[in-house]
C-alpha positions, 0 to 999 in steps of 0.5 A: 500499499501506498499513502501520501500524507499531507501537513497536520495528518494522521496515518495510523498502522497496526500490522501482525509481522512488521511495517516498513516506511518510507520518507521524503522528508523525514525532517516533516514526519513525526511517529508515535510508539507504543514503545518508543514514544513521539519523536521526529522520523530523522530522530530514529536510531533505527533509520536506514536508506534504501534507494536513497531514501529514508527508511524505518522498519518496524521491528528493525529487523525488517529491514534486514531484507528492504532491499527485495521489498522496494528493488521494484519500487523507484526512488521517491521523490525529495520534499523541500524542508517545511518552511520556518514558522516565527 
């Protein structure tokens, strides 16, 4: 499945075995997890680059075969950083 999130939107994911998420701008995505609390995607220590795109997997072992999952997909386009609000 693919989802495009807009500013101030929420996506809730549940999975039986694993979830893999790619971010075009990990500084613009905030993650909340029962086990890890709330933080920016870019601050997650398990963040990995796959096809030059920031990628997270839950559990982190899901990233071991990540190349196979996204091998047929084009990399995500880069998005600019969000402008600073005064």
